[in-house]
C-alpha positions in Angstrom: 18.3 107.2 55.7 18.0 103.7 55.9 19.0 101.4 53.1 15.1 100.4 52.6 14.3 104.2 51.9 17.2 104.8 49.3 15.8 101.8 47.5 12.3 102.4 47.8 13.5 105.7 46.4 15.0 104.7 43.0 12.1 101.7 42.5 9.3 103.1 44.7 6.9 103.4 41.6 6.9 100.5 40.2 5.4 99.0 43.6 1.8 97.2 43.5 -1.3 98.8 45.0 -2.9 97.5 46.9 -1.9 94.2 46.7 -3.8 92.5 49.8 -6.8 93.2 48.4 -6.0 91.7 45.2 -4.4 88.3 46.5 -8.1 88.1 48.3 -9.8 88.5 45.4 -7.3 85.6 43.8 -8.4 83.5 46.8 -11.9 84.4 46.4 -12.2 83.0 42.7 -10.5 80.1 43.6 -12.8 78.8 46.8 -15.9 79.6 44.8 -14.9 77.7 42.2 -14.0 75.0 44.5 -17.4 75.2 45.9 -20.2 75.9 43.0 -18.1 74.3 40.5 -15.1 71.3 40.3 -13.6 70.0 44.0 -11.0 69.2 42.0 -9.7 72.7 40.6 -7.6 74.1 43.2 -5.1 70.4 42.4 -4.6 72.6 39.2 -2.6 75.3 41.4 -1.3 73.1 43.8 2.7 73.2 43.8 3.2 69.6 43.2 7.1 67.5 42.8 5.2 65.7 40.1 3.2 68.3 38.5 6.6 71.1 38.0 9.0 68.3 36.4 6.2 67.6 34.2 6.3 71.3 32.7 3.3 73.2 35.2 5.7 75.9 36.2 3.1 77.8 36.5 2.1 76.2 39.9 5.0 78.2 41.3 2.3 81.0 40.7 -0.7 80.2 41.7 -0.4 78.6 44.8 -0.7 81.9 46.0 -4.1 82.1 45.0 -5.1 78.3 46.9 -7.1 79.3 50.2 -6.8 77.3 53.0 -10.1 73.9 53.6 -12.3 76.0 55.6 -16.7 76.1 55.5 -17.8 78.7 54.7 -18.6 81.0 57.6 -14.7 80.0 58.6 -13.9 81.4 55.2 -15.7 84.9 55.1 -13.8 85.5 58.5 -10.0 84.2 56.9 -10.3 86.5 53.7 -11.9 89.6 56.2 -9.2 89.4 58.4 -6.2 89.0 55.9 -7.4 91.8 54.3 -7.7 94.0 57.9 -4.3 92.5 58.8 -2.6 93.2 54.7 -4.0 96.4 54.6 -3.2 97.7 57.7 0.6 97.4 56.9 0.2 99.0 53.6 -1.2 102.1 55.0 0.9 101.8 58.2 4.2 101.0 55.5 3.5 102.4 52.5 3.2 100.1 49.6 6.7 100.2 48.6 7.7 98.4 51.8 4.9 95.9 51.9 6.1 94.6 48.2 9.2 93.6 49.4 7.4 91.9 52.7 5.6 89.7 50.7 8.1 89.3 48.1 11.1 87.8 50.7 7.9 86.0 52.3 7.4 84.2 48.4 11.2 84.1 47.3 11.8 82.4 50.3 8.8 79.8 50.2 9.3 79.3 46.9 13.0 78.4 47.2 12.8 76.0 50.0 10.1 74.5 47.2 13.1 74.1 45.1 15.5 72.6 47.3 12.9 69.7 48.0 11.7 69.5 44.8 14.0 66.6 43.8 13.7 64.8 47.2 10.2 65.3 48.3 6.8 63.0 47.5 6.0 63.3 44.1 2.1 64.5 45.0 3.6 66.6 48.0 2.4 70.2 48.9 5.7 71.3 48.8 4.5 74.4 50.3 1.9 76.8 50.7 0.2 80.3 50.4 -0.9 79.5 54.6 2.5 80.2 55.4 3.1 83.8 53.9 -0.3 84.8 55.4 1.1 83.7 58.6 4.4 85.6 58.3 1.7 88.7 57.4 -0.8 88.3 60.3 2.9 88.0 62.1 3.7 91.5 61.3 0.5 93.5 62.3 0.7 92.0 65.3 3.6 93.5 66.4 3.1 96.2 64.6 -0.5 97.0 65.9 0.1 95.0 69.4 -3.0 96.9 71.3 -5.4 95.1 68.5 -8.8 93.7 69.5 -10.4 91.0 67.6 -13.6 89.0 69.5 -13.4 85.5 69.7 -16.6 84.6 69.4 -17.8 87.9 68.4 -17.8 88.6 72.2 -14.5 87.7 73.9 -11.9 90.7 73.4 -8.8 89.1 72.7 -5.8 91.9 71.6 -4.2 90.7 68.6 -0.7 90.3 70.4 -1.7 86.9 72.9 -2.8 84.8 69.5 0.3 86.0 67.4 2.7 84.3 70.4 0.1 81.3 70.2 1.0 81.4 66.6 4.4 81.7 67.3 4.2 78.4 70.0 2.7 76.4 67.2 5.4 77.7 65.0 7.7 76.3 67.6 6.2 73.0 68.3 5.8 72.6 64.6 9.9 72.9 64.4 10.3 70.9 67.0 8.0 67.7 65.7 9.9 68.3 62.3 13.2 67.9 64.2 11.7 64.5 66.0 10.7 63.4 62.2 13.6 64.8 60.4 14.4 61.8 57.8 10.5 60.7 57.4 10.1 64.5 55.3 9.7 66.6 58.9 13.5 68.5 57.5 10.6 69.7 54.7 8.3 71.2 57.5 11.2 73.3 59.6 12.4 74.5 56.3 9.0 76.0 55.6 8.8 77.8 58.9 12.5 79.0 59.0 10.9 80.4 55.0 7.8 81.8 56.7 9.8 84.1 60.3 12.7 85.3 57.7 11.1 88.6 56.0 9.7 88.8 59.9 13.6 89.0 61.3 15.0 90.5 58.7 12.5 93.6 59.4 11.5 93.7 63.1 15.1 92.1 63.9 16.9 94.9 64.7 14.1 96.1 67.0 13.7 93.2 68.9 18.0 93.1 69.2 17.5 96.6 71.0 14.4 95.4 72.9 16.3 92.3 74.2 18.9 94.9 75.4 17.3 97.3 77.2 15.3 95.0 79.5 18.8 92.7 80.4 20.2 96.5 80.6 16.6 97.3 83.1 17.0 93.9 84.7 20.7 95.0 86.1 19.5 98.7 86.9 17.2 96.9 89.5 19.6 93.9 90.7 22.6 96.9 91.1 19.5 99.6 93.0 18.3 95.8 95.5 22.0 95.9 96.0 21.6 99.1 96.6 19.3 98.6 99.2 20.3 96.0 101.4 23.5 98.7 102.0 23.6 100.4 106.1 23.4 103.9 104.9 25.3 104.5 108.4 28.1 102.5 109.6 30.7 103.0 112.5 34.5 103.4 111.2 36.1 102.0 114.3 33.7 99.1 115.4 32.0 98.5 112.2 28.3 99.1 114.1 25.6 99.8 111.4 22.3 101.1 111.7 20.9 98.0 110.8 22.9 95.7 113.5 21.2 98.3 115.4 18.5 100.8 115.0 18.2 102.3 117.5 22.2 103.8 117.6 22.9 107.4 117.1 25.9 108.0 114.5 27.4 111.5 114.0 29.9 112.6 111.4 33.3 113.6 112.3 34.0 117.0 110.2 37.3 117.3 111.5 38.6 113.7 110.0 40.0 113.8 106.2 36.3 112.1 104.2 33.7 112.8 107.0 33.3 109.5 108.6 30.6 108.2 110.5 31.4 107.2 114.2 28.9 105.9 116.8 28.0 107.4 119.9 30.5 105.6 121.5 33.4 106.5 119.3 32.8 110.2 118.9 33.8 111.6 121.3 36.6 108.7 121.4 38.5 108.6 118.2 41.7 109.6 116.2 41.8 112.1 113.5 41.9 110.6 110.1 44.0 113.2 108.3 44.8 112.7 104.3 47.6 110.0 103.0 49.1 113.1 101.4 48.7 116.2 104.0 51.9 117.7 105.5 53.2 115.7 108.2 57.1 118.5 108.5 55.9 122.2 109.0 59.1 124.7 108.1 59.8 126.6 111.5 58.2 129.6 112.3 54.9 128.0 111.2 52.8 127.1 113.9 51.2 123.6 113.7 47.3 124.1 113.1 45.5 122.6 116.6 43.0 121.3 114.3 41.7 121.4 111.1 39.0 123.8 110.6 35.8 121.9 110.4 34.8 122.8 105.9 30.4 122.8 107.3 29.3 122.7 110.3 29.1 119.7 112.5 25.6 117.7 111.7 23.7 117.0 114.4 23.3 114.0 115.9 20.2 112.2 115.4 18.7 108.4 115.8 18.6 106.0 112.4 15.4 104.7 114.7 13.2 102.6 112.4 10.3 105.1 113.1 12.8 107.9 111.9 13.2 108.7 108.5 15.5 111.0 108.6 19.2 111.1 109.2 22.3 112.6 110.1 24.3 112.8 106.7 22.0 113.8 104.1 21.6 110.5 101.5 24.0 111.1 98.5 22.2 112.4 94.9 21.8 108.5 93.1 23.1 108.5 89.4 20.3 108.7 86.9 21.0 105.0 85.4 16.6 104.6 83.8 17.4 103.0 80.8 14.5 105.3 78.4 12.6 102.5 76.7 10.9 102.6 73.4 7.3 104.2 73.3 6.2 101.3 70.8 3.4 101.9 68.5 1.4 103.9 71.2 2.0 107.3 70.2 1.4 109.9 72.3 2.3 113.1 73.1 1.0 116.3 75.3 0.0 118.9 73.0 -0.2 122.1 72.9 -0.8 124.9 71.1 1.7 126.2 68.8 3.2 129.1 69.6 6.0 130.0 66.4 9.4 130.9 67.5 10.8 134.3 67.1 13.2 133.1 64.1 11.4 131.0 62.6 10.8 131.4 58.9 7.4 132.9 56.9 5.0 131.2 55.8 5.1 132.0 52.7 8.7 130.5 52.5 7.5 127.2 51.7 11.5 126.5 50.7 13.1 127.4 55.1 13.7 124.1 56.1 12.9 124.1 59.8 13.9 125.6 62.8 17.8 125.5 64.7 16.0 123.7 67.6 15.0 120.6 64.9 18.6 121.1 62.6 20.0 120.4 66.1 17.4 117.3 67.0 18.3 116.0 63.7 22.0 116.8 64.0 22.0 115.1 67.3 20.1 111.8 65.9 22.5 111.7 62.9 26.1 111.7 64.5 24.2 109.0 67.7 25.1 105.0 67.8 22.4 102.7 66.3 22.5 100.3 68.9 21.7 100.8 72.2 19.4 103.3 73.2 21.1 106.8 72.7 18.4 107.8 69.9 15.3 106.9 72.4 17.3 109.2 75.1 17.5 112.2 72.7 13.6 111.3 71.9 12.8 111.5 75.7 14.2 115.1 76.2 12.6 116.6 73.6 8.7 115.0 74.2 6.9 118.3 74.5 8.0 120.7 72.8 6.2 122.4 69.8 9.0 122.8 66.8 8.3 123.7 63.3 9.1 121.7 60.6 8.9 121.0 56.7 8.2 117.6 55.1 8.9 116.6 51.7 5.8 114.2 51.3 6.5 111.1 49.9 3.1 109.2 51.0 0.0 110.6 52.7 -2.3 108.2 53.8 -5.0 107.2 56.7 -4.0 107.1 59.8 -4.6 103.3 61.4 -3.5 103.3 64.7 -6.3 102.4 67.3 -3.5 103.7 70.4 -3.2 107.3 70.2 -5.5 110.2 71.1 -8.9 111.0 69.2 -8.2 114.4 68.4 -5.9 112.4 65.7 -7.1 109.1 64.7 -9.8 110.5 61.6 -6.8 112.5 60.6 -3.1 111.3 57.6 0.1 110.3 57.9 2.6 111.7 56.2 5.7 109.9 55.6 8.4 112.0 54.0 12.3 113.5 54.6 12.3 116.8 56.9 13.0 119.7 54.4 17.0 119.9 54.1 18.4 116.9 55.6 18.3 113.1 55.4 15.9 112.6 58.3 12.6 110.4 57.8 9.8 111.1 59.4 6.4 110.9 60.1 3.4 113.4 60.9 0.0 112.1 62.4 -2.3 115.1 61.0 -5.1 116.8 63.1 -9.2 115.5 62.3 -9.3 118.3 60.3 -6.5 119.1 58.6 -7.0 119.3 54.9 -3.7 117.2 53.8 -5.6 114.6 51.5 -3.8 116.9 48.0 -0.7 116.3 48.9 1.1 114.8 46.0 4.4 112.6 46.0 7.4 115.9 46.1 4.7 118.4 47.7 5.8 120.0 51.1 3.8 120.4 54.1 4.7 123.3 56.3 3.2 123.1 60.1 3.9 122.3 63.8 4.1 118.9 65.4 5.7 117.5 68.5 7.6 114.5 69.3 6.1 111.3 70.1 8.3 109.2 69.3 11.3 106.9 67.7 10.9 104.2 65.5 13.8 102.0 65.1 13.2 100.0 62.5 13.4 102.3 59.2 15.3 105.6 61.9 12.0 107.7 61.3 11.1 110.3 63.5 7.2 110.3 64.7 5.5 113.5 65.1 2.3 114.2 66.5 0.9 118.2 65.0 -0.2 120.1 67.2 -2.8 122.8 67.0 -1.4 126.3 66.6 -3.1 128.8 68.4 
């Protein structure tokens, strides 16, 4: 179990529910006060050095309520999108993990403001809520990369491309701050770093593993390309290959050690090769063999021309080196009707943890190394297998995923641990499953198939399978 999950077990009851809605309500109220009332009202809430040094410490909290300067139409879309992004993360992670994500961003931004307090201009705004809300947008785009937004209500664009634009803007702003470092650019650089630090704390390990897999895949492709350029047939005497002379016939001598290949000119005119550890002197009374008995039948020579794809030597089986890539956020698994195993526990026994296949899978996952793709390889071998399991429920929320089958899109997402173990699991139930009444600490029991592996929380992702 990850450290964050252990922390949630102890302090999860203190999490603030619907935190995004609370922030949006405060910003909407502040926006209405500014538009309908006093336009200078927000100046009482922003975080500025002269006000903080004057004793107005509440500004360390009220700056979160200040919305960005937008007109009425864009403000409506802004509040709606921010609520949708934050609510999606709350339902995917749970209230506690989402609270921790925002808390890290808040502490980082306030820390930068405290550092800049003695050096910044008196009226400059030390930080704003836009940096924190930008980190929420980046996290949402990483968790749900295929979520589509309609630009101008017409053009559908996946949110991951919009996130790339924001990353580009952050990078450009950071470089601009470096070029004007002594003129206040250092504050801009620190604020950008503070706004993305929580993103890298939550997804840095997953990004490292994906980069490692991409490097291994590129290396494998390079080796396969080099292997494809090597000749399949080569004469052991003159060195001619099927690439140098595509019309040359090659044969392989089974009386030679290693069964080397020869062209038609040297197949009958060569000295047989003998292994270096083969005996050369024979005891008296033992007849010296006249030749080695072929271990395999002599293959028939065939043309190695470009129109003939068959060869006289069977192509050696390539060692499988494909690295298993993580399934990402797209949960897809072939659902089959669940057939109870012969050794499965009775449905009435809720204390029975799970069947032996799931126990072996959990044990193998716990022994796998954290780095690399061992967890993904283990999951890949078990895809499509129907497993019986019991989950100790921690949270039940609505499913908020657009890249799953229709059979699970309207269901619930159960997060918890497999009974009898500390293995965290996330289960997407079927649309017709009645699990809304499950509370924290209760148990869910049924059948499911593996979907993928969540490297961020070391969690199994599963899809409920219908019973026959």
